[in-house]
N, C-alpha and C positions, 0 to 999 in steps of 0.2 A: 973529513967527511963523516963526522959523527955528531949526533945531537941526542938530547933526552928523548925526543919524539920525532919520528919520521912519518910524515903525512904524504900519501901517494895521491896526487891530484889537487890542483889549485882551482877547483870548481866551487860550486855554491856551498857545499858542506865543508870541504877541505879548507877554504879560506876562513870560515867561521872557526873551525877547529884550531887553525894556526894562530889566530888572534887570541882566542881565549887561553890557549896554553902558554903563549908568549906573555900575555898580560899577567899570568900567574907566576912569571919569573923563570920559566923553563926555556931551554934552548930547543929550537924547532927547525927542521929542514923540510921543505915542501918540494916533492919531485913533480915536475910538470914537463910534459913532452911538447906542449904548444908554445907559441911565441907571444909577442907583445900584443896588448889590446889597444895599441895606438892606432888612430886612423879615423877619418870622418865617417865612413860607412858604418863602422862598428859602434860609434858613439852617438850618432844622430838617431833619435828614436824613430823618426819617420822613415828611415832607410832600413828598417828591420829585415826586409826580405833579402838584402844583399849579403850580410855576413854568413847567414846559414847556407848560402849557396857558393861560398868562396873556399877553395881548398886551403887557403892560408889559415882559416879559422875553424874549419869543420873537418871531422874525421872522414866524412863522406860515406858513411855506412848506408847500406841498403839491406832490406830484408831478403830472405830467400823467397822464391815464388810462393805467394800466399794461396793455398789450395782453395779457399772459399771465396776468393776474389778473382777467379779466372786466371790464376797464375801470375797476377801482377806483382811486381817488386816495388815496394814503397820506400821512399826516402826515410832515413832515420838519422837526422842531423844530431851531432853531439859536438860540443865545444872543444876544439883542440887549440886552446888559447888561455892565457891568464884570465881567470874568472870562470873558465869552463863554459857551460851552457848558459850561465847568467850573462855572458858577454855576447851571445848570439840569439837569445830568445826574444819573445815578444814583449818582455818587460812587464807582464801582467802579474799582479800580486793577489793571490787568493790563499787564505789560510787553510781552507777545507772546512767541512762541517763538523760540529762537535761530535755527532754520532760516528763519524769516521774513526775518531781516536778511541771512543768507547768500544767500538768494534775491535780495534787493535788489541785493547786491553783484554776484552772478553775472549779473544782467540789465542791468548797466551803471551802477549807482549806486556808483561807486568810493568806497571809504572808509566804507561803511555796513554792513559785515559785523558779525556779533554781537560779535566782539572789539573792534570800533571803537565800537559804541554802548553796550556794557555800562558803561564808565566814566562815561558821561553819566547813565545810570539811577542809578548809585550816587551821583553828585554831587547829583542833584535830590532824593534821598530822605532823609526823617527817619523811619526805620522803627521801629515799635514792635511787636515780635513778640507780646507777651502770653503767652509761654510755650507756643506751639502747635507748636514743633518746627522752626522755620525755622533756616537756617544763616546767621549774620551775615556770614560771609565773602563772601556773594553780594550783600549789601545795603549801602545807605548809611544812616548814622545821624545825620548832621549837616547835611543839606540843607534847603532851604526848605519842601518839601512833606511834611506829616505824613501818615503811612500807618498805619492802625490796623486792628484786627479787632474784630468785634462780640462781645458777651458769650456768644452761642451757647448760651443757656440754654433755648431752646425744644426740646422733645423731637423735633419734626419735623426740625429742622435737623440734629440728631445722627443721626436715622434715615436721612436722605438719604445721608450719607457711609457709614454702615454698610451700607446697601442696595447702594451701589456696590461696596463690598468683597465682599459676598456674591455679587454678580453676576460677580465674577472680575476686577475692575479693581484697580489699585494705589491706595493712599492716599498722598497727598503732603502733607508738612508745610508746604510753601511752593511754590506753583505759579509764583511769581516768582523762585525760587531755582534750584537745580541740576536740578529735575525739574518740568516743568509737568504732565506726564501724570498723571492720577489724580483722586481725589476728596479734598476737604479744605476748610479754612476760606477764605472770601473775604476780600479786603482792600478797604478803603475810604479815601477822602480825607476823613476826619472827624477832628477834634481837639477834645477836651474837649466832646464832644457837639454840635459845630457843623460844618457844611460847611466844608471847608478848600479853597477854590477857588484858582485861579491868581492871582486878584486879591489874596487874603490872603497867599498864599505869596510872590508876586513883585512885583505892581504897587505895593502900598503901601510895601514896602521900596524900590522904585525911586523912588517919589515922595519918600521921605525923603532920597534921594540927589540930588534935583533934577529927575527926570523929570517932564514935564508931560503931562496928559491934555487933549486938545483935542476938544470935542464937535462932531460934525458928520458928515455922510454923504459919504464919499469918492466923487467923481464920475469922476475920471480922474487918471492919473499925468501930470505935465507933463514934457516932454522939451525940452532945449535942446542942439542940435548932437549929437543921438544919445544923450544921456545923461539919465537921470532926475534932475530937479532939484527936484521937489516934488510935492505932491498938491493938486488942487483939491477943495474941500469945500463942501457946502451947509450953512449954519447958519441960525439964526433971523434973523440980521442980513443974510443974503444970501450970495453966493459969495465965498470967501476962498481964499488960497493958503498952504499950509504948506510952506516951503522946506527942502530938505535940503542941507547943505554937503557931505556925504559920500555917503550912499546912502539910498534908499527901500526899506523891507522890507515886503512885503505879507504879512500874517498874518491874513487875513480869513476863512479856513476854506475847506472844499471846495466850497461853493456860491458864496460872494461873491468869493473870490480869482480864479477864472477869469472871473467877470463883470467885475471891475474891470480885469483885463488886456485883455479884449476891448473894453471901453469906451475903453481907452487905445491901441487899435490893434494889440494883440498877440493873434493867434489865427488861426483859419481865414480866409484872405483873402476867399473868396467870401461867407462868412457875415457878415463885417464889412461888406463892400460892400453887402449887402442892407439894412443899417441906416444906410448913409451914413457909415460910420466910415472914416477914412483908415487904410490898412494901414501900420503901422510895421514889424512883423515877422510874416511869414506862418508861423505855427506851428499846424499842423492839430491838434496834440495838446491845445491849450488847451480845456478843458471836456470832453474825452473821457476814456476810461478810468475813468468813474465807477463806484464799487463801494460795497457796503454789506453788512451782515449782516442777513439776514432771520431771524425766529424765530417759533416757534409755542408757545403755552401749552398744555401738557398738564396739564389741571386734574382734580383728584380731590376728591371729597367726603370729609370726615373723620367718622369715627364717634364721636370724642371731642371735647369742646370745648377743644381745645388750640391752635387756630390764632389768628391775630390778629383774627379776626372778632369776638371778644369785645369789641374796642374800637371796633367799627364803628357803634355807636349814637351819637346826639348826645352823650349823657353820657359814653360811653367816649372819644370824640374830645376832649371837653373835659378829661377827666382826663389823657389823654396830653399835650395841649397845656400844661396847667398844670404837669405834671411837668417838661416840657422848659423852659418859659418861666422858671420860678423856680429850677430846680436843674440844668438841662441833663442830666437823667437820664431813665430810663424808655425805653419803645419809641420815642419820638420822637428819641432820641439815636443811633439806628442806621438805616441805609437798609433794614435787614431782609433784605438779600441776604447771608447769612452763611455759606452753603455753596455750593460750586461743583464742577464736574467738567470735565475735558478728556479726551476719549477719541478713539480711532480707530474709524472706521465699519466697517472691513473689513480683511482681510488684504492686505498689500502697501502700505498707506498709510504713508508715511514717518514722519509725526508726527501728533499729534492733529488731527482735522479737525471735531470736534463740541465745542461748549461748552454747559454748563448754568449757568443762574442758578436757584437754588432759592429759593422764597418760601413761608413758612408761612401763606399766605392765597391764596384764589382770587380774583384781581382783575385788572383790565386797567390799562394804563398811564394811561388817562384817569381812573382812580380809581373805576371802577364795579365793585363786588364782585359775585360770583356770587350769584344770588338764593337759592341753596340753603343758605346759611349757612356753617358751618365747612368749610374745605377747604384744599388746598395745591396748588402747581403748580411745574412746572419749565419755564422758558423754554429752548427747545432749538433749535439751528439749525446748519447747516454753516458752516465758517469760510472756505472758499476757493471761493466760487461762480465759475464761468467766465463768468457773465453780466456784460456791461458796458453802461453807459449814458452819458448826456451831459448836461451843463449848457450851455444855449445862451441867447442874448439874446432877450428878448421885444420889446425896443425899444432904442433908443440912449440911454435915460434910466436913470440909476442908481436912481431911485426906483421903477422898475417891476421887480417880482420876476422873476428869470430863469425860463426853462423848465427843469424838472428831470424827466428821464426815466431811471430806473434800469434799465429793461428787465428787471425781475426775472423769474426763472424762465423764461428764454428758451431753455434747453437741457434735453434729457432728463436729463442728469446732475443738474441741480437737483432735478427731481422724484424721481429715485431716491434722492438723498441725504436729502430730507425724509421720504420714506416710511421710510427706515432710522432716521432720528432718532426718529420716533414709535414705531416697534416696539421700539427699544432702550430708550426711556424707559418704555414699558409693562413691559418685562422688569425694569427697575430697581424700578419701583413695585410689582412683583409679588413682591419679595423678602420674607423673613420679618421684616426690620426694620420694615416698614410694616404688618405684619399687625394690630397693635393699633389702627391708625388708618385703615386703608384702607376707603373706601366705594366707590361706583360712580364711573366716569369721567364727568366733566362735559363735557369737551372734549378731543378731537374727539367722544367718546361711544363706548360699547361697540359700537354698531351699525356703526361705520366700520371695516371689516376688509380688504376687497379693495383692490387698488391704485386702482381707479376711485373707490371711496368715500373713501379717504385723499386722493386728488388733489382731490376736491371740497372736503373740509375744509380742505386747504392753501390752495386758491384763495380760499376764503371768509374764513379766519381768520388767515393769515400776516400778520405785521406787521414793520415795520422795527425794528431794534435801535438805530437812530439813530447809525450809524457811517459816514457818507459820507466818501469819501476818493478820492485818485488823479487829480484833474482837472487838475493841473499836474505831470504825471509827471516824476520825476527820472531822468536817464539821461545817456548820453554825448552829446556835442555833434553827433555824426554820426547820431544816431537821430532820424529825422524826426518821431517821435511824442513825443520828449522836449521838455519845456518849460523845465526848469532843469537845470543840471549838478550835480555832486556837492557843490558848495558853495552850492547854492541860487540861483545866478546865472541870471537869465532869459536864455536863448539868443537872440541877435540884437540885444540892446540893452546899454547900459552903465549901471551904477549902480543896478540894480534886482534885488532878490532876492524869493523867496517862501519862507516858513518856516511851514508848518502841515501839516495832514493831507493837503492837496491834492497834496503832492509824493510821497506814498507810491507806489512803483511797483506794489505789490500790498498788499492789505489784510492786516493782521496778525491773529494768533490772539487773539481776545478784544476787550475794550473799548479804545477808541482814545485816551482822554484821556492816559494815561501816555506812549505813543509820540509824541503831539502835543507834549507838554511837552519830551520828549527832543529832538525836532527843533528846538524853539526854543533849547534849551541848546547843541546842537551847531552849528547855523548861526551862533549868536552868536560862537562860537569861530572859525568860518571868517571872519566879518566882521573879527574882531580879529586874524586872522593867527596863531592858536595852535591847539593841539589837545591833548587828554589822551592819554597813552600807551595803546595797545591793551591790553586785558585778555584773555589767551588761555585763561581758564578754560573747560573743556569741559563743556557741559551733559550731563546724564544722559539718554540715549536708550535706551529699552527695545526691544531688537530683536525681542522676542517679542510675540505677540498672543494674546488670550484665546481658547483653543481651543473654548470652548462657543459662541462667536459664529458666526453663519453667514457 
């Protein structure tokens, strides 16, 4: 039970870490509490709502009662399976905006500007454009992670992009290329009709190179003479120790990584003392800076039977399942998020701060469709909320779920931004492109018009987009809130790093799977003492803003 490197967590970043370290000739052990990623529900893209609601694959976390959402407790799905959350997510691939990473750099994450991270995005990608107008100069084409686009043959998917154009926004052929801003085709981590998780892209190749997966629940990092020397795990056979000859890398995600650090004596000293944990490094930032994307579904009834609701009967689902099971074709071969948009909410905003996921069906993440039949919806939400929350210990036991409080909607800016999101979405759905299909508004509903009415709808219906991050913030060593430095090294101890979405100083534009994998790629190079040369390509930033907007 010893290797050069011990990686805690076989998720998005952990799988990338394991592969790159094994590729370099090192012995690697990956500790993972979850089980196999085998099964039709977890591998069929169109069945994405199932695995995130299955105890077999999901930790089943919920937030504490959120004080600004009427005490609601929101679901916080996290992958408890090989591949981590990349095995239960919506398979959407978004790098983030260039300015996100320049902000990281400017806030103290030295070496993490856009020019520094772009080579790693290119290295991880195996990009398949599909003839939609992307620029291959900005993309990677021989990496482990397959990135594709859906067939986009549903007329509602096309109408959404055209409606954005009619509303005065640009159209972008590749939001992951030189211009994020605008409406265009979505990208997904799907290959040959199947989910292409980090386990398939990285972990299985790592295992072929000799990396081993050790099943167990990480309970604490073991230190000897101030240096991390291994990880204590709970298995069916009892407590065991997995030793690291070189380093321990925690890649357990934004919820479990800070929990493991605190259980190991790294975190806010007073909080650790409350749970009888000896303080090894008093780092108040551990568990803090918790961020997420919230979103609201603006749902519309459809006047024509063109939505995916035609497959919602038992027979329809059976047909979709059979098409996928035997041919890896049909609606089940796509996550059905095939059009998107990134826009700015108002004049003076430096770069897009609103994201859209368009779906040609009125349905919730738990798989419950609107009772009214055919419909469509846009998931919309602000990208850079000022609200911050915290992950804290419930007890000193690793088996007890931590306390998760995002503190959603804690500022007036949050409420203003969401009202704007709803009103801009209504304007887009009101364009001529949707005229043949547009019925009445299901949610929030035509009656919700005033600020107070919209606020009530937001309070009742807003949901997490499942993008937690920031709880082991990366920064300079003299920053008291920083947990790791620019190479992922935990400040105050030796031989321990963190590499996952928890180190994000600030949340990025869009879905977080791609940036999480990039972090695994880049931290692996820091471990190996190497780096890719910076890519100084300049993204396209539109200085103008749509004059018809308020």
